[in-house]
MARVO-210380 format. One record per atom (N, C-alpha, C): y negated, x negated, z negated; atom name; residue in three letters; residue number from 0. Coordinates in pm, whole numbers. Atoms other than C-alpha are relative to their C-alpha. Layout:
<sites>
     yy     xx     zz numar timi bami
      Y      X      Z    CA  ALA  NUM
...
</sites>
This chain:
<sites>
     yy     xx     zz numar timi bami
    131    -58     -8     N  MET    0
      2    -10      8    CA  MET    0
   -124    -54    -31     C  MET    0
     80     62      9     N  LYS    1
   -270   -168    121    CA  LYS    1
   -171     65     59     C  LYS    1
    135    -83    -53     N  LYS    2
   -533    116    285    CA  LYS    2
     85    133    -56     C  LYS    2
    -63   -141     89     N  ILE    3
   -486    424     64    CA  ILE    3
   -130    115     77     C  ILE    3
    135   -148    -12     N  LEU    4
   -702    762    156    CA  LEU    4
     71     93   -110     C  LEU    4
    -14    -96     40     N  ILE    5
   -752    972    -74    CA  ILE    5
    -86    167     15     C  ILE    5
     69   -148    -34     N  ILE    6
   -834   1362     23    CA  ILE    6
     41    106    -70     C  ILE    6
    -49   -150     87     N  GLY    7
   -814   1708   -173    CA  GLY    7
   -120     80     14     C  GLY    7
     83   -113     11     N  SER    8
  -1048   1997   -214    CA  SER    8
   -107    -97   -148     C  SER    8
    110     84     87     N  GLY    9
  -1396   1893   -441    CA  GLY    9
     79     45   -116     C  GLY    9
    -13     22    142     N  GLY   10
  -1319   1848   -800    CA  GLY   10
    174     -9     -4     C  GLY   10
   -140     58     25     N  ALA   11
   -913   1745   -748    CA  ALA   11
      0    -99    -60     C  ALA   11
    -19    125     50     N  GLY   12
   -989   1426   -879    CA  GLY   12
     24   -141     69     C  GLY   12
    -22     54    -92     N  LYS   13
  -1007   1219   -588    CA  LYS   13
    -40   -130    -45     C  LYS   13
    131     97     50     N  SER   14
  -1295    991   -728    CA  SER   14
    110   -128   -118     C  SER   14
    -75     27    128     N  THR   15
  -1062    950  -1079    CA  THR   15
     86   -100     62     C  THR   15
   -170     34    -22     N  LEU   16
   -737    887   -881    CA  LEU   16
    -33   -168     29     C  LEU   16
     -7     93    -53     N  ALA   17
   -889    607   -688    CA  ALA   17
     -3    -94    -52     C  ALA   17
     80     75    140     N  ARG   18
  -1101    440   -972    CA  ARG   18
    177   -104    -71     C  ARG   18
   -136     58     25     N  GLU   19
   -742    424  -1110    CA  GLU   19
    115    -74     24     C  GLU   19
    -62     30   -144     N  LEU   20
   -528    341   -856    CA  LEU   20
    -60   -139      8     C  LEU   20
     52    162     -3     N  GLY   21
   -763     14   -780    CA  GLY   21
     -7    -47   -119     C  GLY   21
    -45    101    143     N  THR   22
   -715   -107  -1148    CA  THR   22
    102    -49     19     C  THR   22
   -172      7    -23     N  ILE   23
   -334    -79  -1072    CA  ILE   23
     -4   -104     51     C  ILE   23
      0     63   -107     N  LEU   24
   -360   -221   -767    CA  LEU   24
    -72    -91     75     C  LEU   24
     81     91     16     N  SER   25
   -637   -430   -784    CA  SER   25
    -65    -23    150     C  SER   25
    123    -26   -100     N  LEU   26
   -835   -309   -473    CA  LEU   26
    -95     57     -3     C  LEU   26
     98    -70    -69     N  GLU   27
  -1113   -181   -335    CA  GLU   27
    -23    107      6     C  GLU   27
     53   -187    -30     N  VAL   28
  -1268    146   -422    CA  VAL   28
    -75     17     86     C  VAL   28
    113     -9    -52     N  ILE   29
  -1478    268   -144    CA  ILE   29
     18    156      1     C  ILE   29
     21   -114     67     N  HIS   30
  -1587    609   -307    CA  HIS   30
    -79     44    162     C  HIS   30
     90    -37   -110     N  LEU   31
  -1725    781     67    CA  LEU   31
   -132    108    -60     C  LEU   31
    118    -77     40     N  ASP   32
  -1992    996   -135    CA  ASP   32
   -141    -89    -18     C  ASP   32
     67    112     29     N  ALA   33
  -2158    668   -234    CA  ALA   33
    -71    -55    113     C  ALA   33
     26     79   -163     N  TRP   34
  -2195    554    159    CA  TRP   34
    -42    139     16     C  TRP   34
     92    -78    -80     N  TYR   35
  -2310    915    263    CA  TYR   35
   -113     53    -10     C  TYR   35
    128    -21     69     N  TRP   36
  -2570   1043     45    CA  TRP   36
    -93   -117    -40     C  TRP   36
    101     96     37     N  ASN   37
  -2858    861     14    CA  ASN   37
   -126     71    -72     C  ASN   37
     35    -80    100     N  PRO   38
  -3088    916   -211    CA  PRO   38
    -99    117     -1     C  PRO   38
     27   -119      0     N  GLY   39
  -3212   1278   -301    CA  GLY   39
     97     72     81     C  GLY   39
    -68    -60    -86     N  TRP   40
  -2911   1372   -133    CA  TRP   40
    -30     35    108     C  TRP   40
     25     13   -182     N  VAL   41
  -3022   1282    245    CA  VAL   41
    143     -4     27     C  VAL   41
   -170     56   -100     N  GLU   42
  -2718   1274    456    CA  GLU   42
    -27    -60     46     C  GLU   42
    -11     47    -86     N  THR   43
  -2651   1032    666    CA  THR   43
     17     -4    149     C  THR   43
    -26    -29   -164     N  PRO   44
  -2687   1096   1047    CA  PRO   44
    137    -34     61     C  PRO   44
   -130     11   -102     N  LYS   45
  -2351   1134   1238    CA  LYS   45
     17   -114     16     C  LYS   45
     -7     96    -78     N  THR   46
  -2400    868   1452    CA  THR   46
     26   -163   -106     C  THR   46
    -26    148     57     N  LYS   47
  -2418    617   1196    CA  LYS   47
     87    -20   -108     C  LYS   47
    -72    -81    115     N  TRP   48
  -2243    806    938    CA  TRP   48
    151    -73     95     C  TRP   48
   -150     24    -87     N  GLN   49
  -1920    720   1211    CA  GLN   49
      1   -155      9     C  GLN   49
     39    154    -25     N  SER   50
  -2040    339   1272    CA  SER   50
     40    -21   -158     C  SER   50
    -76     52    133     N  ILE   51
  -1973    314    841    CA  ILE   51
     74    -23      8     C  ILE   51
   -125    -32    -13     N  ILE   52
  -1672    457    887    CA  ILE   52
     65   -107     76     C  ILE   52
    -88     96   -111     N  GLN   53
  -1545    231   1159    CA  GLN   53
    -11   -152    -48     C  GLN   53
     58     49     55     N  ASP   54
  -1706    -19    975    CA  ASP   54
     90    -76   -144     C  ASP   54
   -108    -28    117     N  LEU   55
  -1544     66    643    CA  LEU   55
    155    -10      4     C  LEU   55
   -157     -3     20     N  THR   56
  -1180     95    774    CA  THR   56
     38   -143     21     C  THR   56
    -71    136    -82     N  LEU   57
  -1179   -268    937    CA  LEU   57
     40   -111   -132     C  LEU   57
    -53     89    145     N  ARG   58
  -1150   -417    577    CA  ARG   58
    139    -22    -22     C  ARG   58
   -139     44     -6     N  GLU   59
   -826   -589    513    CA  GLU   59
     60    114   -102     C  GLU   59
    -79   -108    106     N  SER   60
   -745   -351    194    CA  SER   60
   -110     92    -69     C  SER   60
    109   -133     57     N  TRP   61
   -890    -24     61    CA  TRP   61
     65     89   -112     C  TRP   61
    -65   -150      7     N  ILE   62
   -861    270   -134    CA  ILE   62
   -126     76     13     C  ILE   62
    106    -62    -39     N  MET   63
  -1076    516    -13    CA  MET   63
     -8    187    -39     C  MET   63
      0   -178     46     N  ASP   64
  -1163    889   -127    CA  ASP   64
   -135     34     29     C  ASP   64
     97   -128    -71     N  GLY   65
  -1361   1197     25    CA  GLY   65
     78     33    146     C  GLY   65
    -99   -116   -145     N  ASN   66
  -1278   1425    305    CA  ASN   66
    -93    -36    107     C  ASN   66
     80     12   -132     N  TYR   67
  -1536   1427    555    CA  TYR   67
    122     47    149     C  TYR   67
   -124    -37   -131     N  SER   68
  -1335   1586    817    CA  SER   68
    -28    -77    134     C  SER   68
     57     94   -101     N  GLY   69
  -1588   1426   1094    CA  GLY   69
     54    -97     89     C  GLY   69
    -67     89     16     N  THR   70
  -1410   1125   1038    CA  THR   70
    126    -34    -54     C  THR   70
   -135     -8     81     N  LEU   71
  -1069   1206    885    CA  LEU   71
     91    -83    117     C  LEU   71
   -117     45    -86     N  ASP   72
   -901   1134   1228    CA  ASP   72
     16   -189     -2     C  ASP   72
     14    152    -14     N  ILE   73
  -1035    755   1212    CA  ILE   73
     59    -49   -100     C  ILE   73
    -23     46    150     N  ARG   74
   -959    702    830    CA  ARG   74
    168     10     27     C  ARG   74
   -109    -10     11     N  LEU   75
   -609    848    883    CA  LEU   75
     69   -107     74     C  LEU   75
   -125     82   -106     N  SER   76
   -497    594   1200    CA  SER   76
     20    -99    -52     C  SER   76
    -25    164     83     N  VAL   77
   -518    278    972    CA  VAL   77
     31     54   -162     C  VAL   77
      2     -5    116     N  ALA   78
   -478    450    663    CA  ALA   78
    196    -52     -6     C  ALA   78
   -123     14     35     N  ASP   79
    -92    313    535    CA  ASP   79
     75     82    -90     C  ASP   79
    -68   -104    113     N  THR   80
    -41    535    234    CA  THR   80
   -125    153     21     C  THR   80
    105   -138     -2     N  VAL   81
   -237    914    272    CA  VAL   81
     24     70   -160     C  VAL   81
    -64    -45    155     N  ILE   82
   -239   1088   -110    CA  ILE   82
   -125    179     19     C  ILE   82
     69   -142    -19     N  PHE   83
   -364   1452    -53    CA  PHE   83
     60     40   -146     C  PHE   83
     33    -78    104     N  LEU   84
   -452   1654   -379    CA  LEU   84
     31     99     13     C  LEU   84
    -27   -127    -90     N  ASP   85
   -338   2001   -286    CA  ASP   85
     -6     84   -153     C  ASP   85
     52    -29    111     N  PHE   86
   -465   2140   -625    CA  PHE   86
    -54    174    -61     C  PHE   86
     56   -161    -28     N  PRO   87
   -540   2554   -712    CA  PRO   87
   -123    -12     -4     C  PRO   87
    143     -2     28     N  ARG   88
   -873   2593   -663    CA  ARG   88
    -91     43   -163     C  ARG   88
     27    -38    113     N  ILE   89
   -913   2768   -997    CA  ILE   89
    -27   -137   -104     C  ILE   89
     55     84     72     N  LEU   90
   -855   2448  -1127    CA  LEU   90
    -77   -127     41     C  LEU   90
    168     53    -31     N  CYS   91
  -1120   2276   -920    CA  CYS   91
    -62     -3    -20     C  CYS   91
    140    -40     19     N  LEU   92
  -1370   2477   -954    CA  LEU   92
      4    -41   -172     C  LEU   92
     -1     33    170     N  SER   93
  -1301   2419  -1363    CA  SER   93
    -52   -141    -33     C  SER   93
     11    167     58     N  ARG   94
  -1320   2038  -1341    CA  ARG   94
   -158     13     68     C  ARG   94
    129     13    -63     N  VAL   95
  -1647   2065  -1084    CA  VAL   95
   -119     50    -88     C  VAL   95
    112    -44     14     N  ILE   96
  -1834   2298  -1322    CA  ILE   96
     10    -99   -172     C  ILE   96
     13    130     71     N  LYS   97
  -1702   2056  -1615    CA  LYS   97
    -77   -104     33     C  LYS   97
     75    114     22     N  ARG   98
  -1840   1805  -1451    CA  ARG   98
   -138      9     41     C  ARG   98
    119    -25    -23     N  ARG   99
  -2151   1925  -1375    CA  ARG   99
    -77      1   -145     C  ARG   99
     36     26    133     N  PHE  100
  -2209   1944  -1756    CA  PHE  100
    -13   -126    -98     C  PHE  100
    -33    179     19     N  ILE  101
  -2098   1581  -1801    CA  ILE  101
   -112    -83     42     C  ILE  101
    101    102   -125     N  TYR  102
  -2337   1449  -1545    CA  TYR  102
   -158     70      1     C  TYR  102
    111    -88     10     N  ALA  103
  -2626   1685  -1585    CA  ALA  103
   -120    -97     12     C  ALA  103
    139     67    -36     N  GLY  104
  -2933   1540  -1465    CA  GLY  104
     42   -138     54     C  GLY  104
    -33    113    -32     N  LYS  105
  -2759   1180  -1384    CA  LYS  105
    105      4    115     C  LYS  105
   -118     55    -99     N  SER  106
  -2571   1046  -1094    CA  SER  106
    146    -41    -58     C  SER  106
   -148     75     54     N  ARG  107
  -2197    992  -1121    CA  ARG  107
    -19    -98     51     C  ARG  107
    -46     94     -6     N  PRO  108
  -2062    663  -1111    CA  PRO  108
     10    -29    181     C  PRO  108
    -65      8   -159     N  GLU  109
  -1896    739   -738    CA  GLU  109
   -124     13     72     C  GLU  109
     99    -43    -41     N  MET  110
  -2230    880   -632    CA  MET  110
    -80    -82     64     C  MET  110
    146     91     13     N  GLY  111
  -2554    696   -480    CA  GLY  111
    -53     48    -49     C  GLY  111
     73     47     76     N  SER  112
  -2840    602   -631    CA  SER  112
    -75    184     12     C  SER  112
    133    -94     16     N  ASP  113
  -3103    927   -713    CA  ASP  113
    100    101     48     C  ASP  113
    -42   -120    -60     N  CYS  114
  -2832   1203   -647    CA  CYS  114
     96     60   -133     C  CYS  114
    -56    -87    130     N  PRO  115
  -2796   1398   -993    CA  PRO  115
     82     88     59     C  PRO  115
   -100   -163     19     N  GLU  116
  -2522   1642  -1065    CA  GLU  116
    -41    126     34     C  GLU  116
     73   -160    -15     N  ARG  117
  -2557   1951   -920    CA  ARG  117
    102    103     88     C  ARG  117
   -118    -67    -35     N  LEU  118
  -2383   2267   -849    CA  LEU  118
    -64    163     38     C  LEU  118
     92    -99    -14     N  ASN  119
  -2498   2547   -654    CA  ASN  119
    149     63     53     C  ASN  119
    -90   -104    -53     N  TRP  120
  -2335   2845   -453    CA  TRP  120
     79    -29    155     C  TRP  120
    -72     36    -89     N  GLU  121
  -2255   2659   -150    CA  GLU  121
    114    -75    -45     C  GLU  121
   -113     50     17     N  PHE  122
  -2032   2427   -299    CA  PHE  122
     95     53   -112     C  PHE  122
   -177    -54     77     N  ILE  123
  -1809   2641   -526    CA  ILE  123
     15     88    124     C  ILE  123
    -74    -97   -133     N  LYS  124
  -1761   2893   -226    CA  LYS  124
    107   -135    102     C  LYS  124
    -58    126     -4     N  TYR  125
  -1680   2538    -66    CA  TYR  125
    160     37    -28     C  TYR  125
   -113     59     15     N  ILE  126
  -1404   2464   -300    CA  ILE  126
     88    116      9     C  ILE  126
   -107   -124    -29     N  TRP  127
  -1280   2872   -346    CA  TRP  127
     51     22    140     C  TRP  127
    -41      1   -103     N  SER  128
  -1263   2842     22    CA  SER  128
     91    -55     69     C  SER  128
   -104    106    -40     N  TYR  129
  -1078   2558     70    CA  TYR  129
    143    -55     28     C  TYR  129
   -118      8    -86     N  PRO  130
   -743   2644     32    CA  PRO  130
     51    100    136     C  PRO  130
    -37    -90   -142     N  ILE  131
   -768   2907    340    CA  ILE  131
   -100    -62     64     C  ILE  131
     59     40    -78     N  ILE  132
  -1023   2755    500    CA  ILE  132
     55   -177     90     C  ILE  132
    -27     78     19     N  ARG  133
  -1007   2400    504    CA  ARG  133
    158    -61      1     C  ARG  133
   -173     48      5     N  ARG  134
   -594   2331    385    CA  ARG  134
     77      6    143     C  ARG  134
   -119    -34    -88     N  PRO  135
   -414   2436    659    CA  PRO  135
    -46   -134    168     C  PRO  135
      8    107   -133     N  GLY  136
   -617   2183    919    CA  GLY  136
     38   -111    -48     C  GLY  136
    -90     94     27     N  ILE  137
   -557   1925    677    CA  ILE  137
    156    -32    -27     C  ILE  137
   -177     17      1     N  LEU  138
   -164   1974    637    CA  LEU  138
     26      4    168     C  LEU  138
    -26     69   -162     N  GLU  139
   -176   1979   1080    CA  GLU  139
     -6    -79     19     C  GLU  139
     29    194    -22     N  LYS  140
   -333   1641   1050    CA  LYS  140
    100    -46    -71     C  LYS  140
    -73     69     73     N  LEU  141
   -127   1540    774    CA  LEU  141
    159     14     70     C  LEU  141
   -116    -33    -31     N  SER  142
    177   1678    981    CA  SER  142
     15    -90     75     C  SER  142
     -5     99   -122     N  GLN  143
    103   1417   1243    CA  GLN  143
     -3   -179    -76     C  GLN  143
      6    145     23     N  VAL  144
    140   1109    991    CA  VAL  144
    117    -16     67     C  VAL  144
   -101     52    -55     N  THR  145
    359    820   1156    CA  THR  145
     95     25   -120     C  THR  145
   -138     14     93     N  PRO  146
    708    764    998    CA  PRO  146
    -64   -155    -97     C  PRO  146
      5    135     53     N  SER  147
    536    380    917    CA  SER  147
    -85     23   -146     C  SER  147
    118    -32     68     N  GLN  148
    264    556    722    CA  GLN  148
    111     65   -143     C  GLN  148
    -55    -81    122     N  GLN  149
    374    714    340    CA  GLN  149
   -109    140      7     C  GLN  149
     55   -111     44     N  LEU  150
    248   1077    263    CA  LEU  150
     32     39   -120     C  LEU  150
    -16    -32    133     N  ILE  151
    196   1171   -103    CA  ILE  151
    -46    114    -15     C  ILE  151
     77    -94     61     N  ILE  152
    121   1534   -178    CA  ILE  152
    -10     49   -169     C  ILE  152
    -34    -23    112     N  PHE  153
     64   1585   -502    CA  PHE  153
    -78    190    -24     C  PHE  153
     17   -166      3     N  ARG  154
     49   2011   -596    CA  ARG  154
    -11     -9   -206     C  ARG  154
     92    -66    144     N  LYS  155
    -24   1964  -1011    CA  LYS  155
     -6   -154    -77     C  LYS  155
     27    144     56     N  PRO  156
   -196   1670  -1224    CA  PRO  156
     71    -73    -37     C  PRO  156
   -138     51     70     N  THR  157
    133   1608  -1379    CA  THR  157
     41   -100     71     C  THR  157
    -51    107    -84     N  GLN  158
    229   1453  -1088    CA  GLN  158
    -52   -106     24     C  GLN  158
     60    167    -63     N  VAL  159
     -5   1169   -998    CA  VAL  159
    -44    -47   -137     C  VAL  159
    -24     54    138     N  GLY  160
     -1   1075  -1388    CA  GLY  160
    153    -73    -32     C  GLY  160
   -103     79    -48     N  GLU  161
    372   1017  -1316    CA  GLU  161
    -42   -123     71     C  GLU  161
     48    170   -143     N  PHE  162
    281    818  -1004    CA  PHE  162
    -75   -100    -89     C  PHE  162
     74    103     30     N  LEU  163
     30    628  -1171    CA  LEU  163
     33   -105   -104     C  LEU  163
   -100     36    104     N  GLN  164
    260    530  -1447    CA  GLN  164
    125    -61     52     C  GLN  164
    -89     21    -63     N  LYS  165
    502    471  -1207    CA  LYS  165
    -84   -168     78     C  LYS  165
     33    124   -118     N  ILE  166
    289    213   -976    CA  ILE  166
    -34    -87   -122     C  ILE  166
     49     95    124     N  SER  167
    171     55  -1308    CA  SER  167
    100    -89    -65     C  SER  167
   -107     86    -12     N  LEU  168
    520    -79  -1327    CA  LEU  168
     25   -116     65     C  LEU  168
     23     68   -152     N  TYR  169
    517   -232  -1029    CA  TYR  169
    -60   -160    -43     C  TYR  169
</sites>
């Protein structure tokens, strides 16, 4: 495992897993949110974003967390391991609400600077509709993962804990 891609709904725990796995495997962790969001929640222009993703994926090894469906094909094509956190939306939503209070008025460590934690209806709708609108497309893309790639789908947080414990033994 040298190029690990972690995807899933907002609030699934992608960044947390990336950090923990990065510590265990001594791999660079790339939080895509930190690269995409500029100060004040300003989005990176699409052409520049494509270029950033191309450059990041060329690195020798990494753990990359984030969805960004417009660049998922690029990242999937070079990842040797793909982890999909396929958790219930109520769990993801409760984690996002909790996160909002923990980081009220502050930027999370995996975010760009000057992007204080926020929670709006658009993001709540995104999380709630993720299983219906986004998940089928993700599963379709994951069905095309090659035999040389490892695909791991976690449906419960306990599976993530067991996986991290197992990996830390090596």
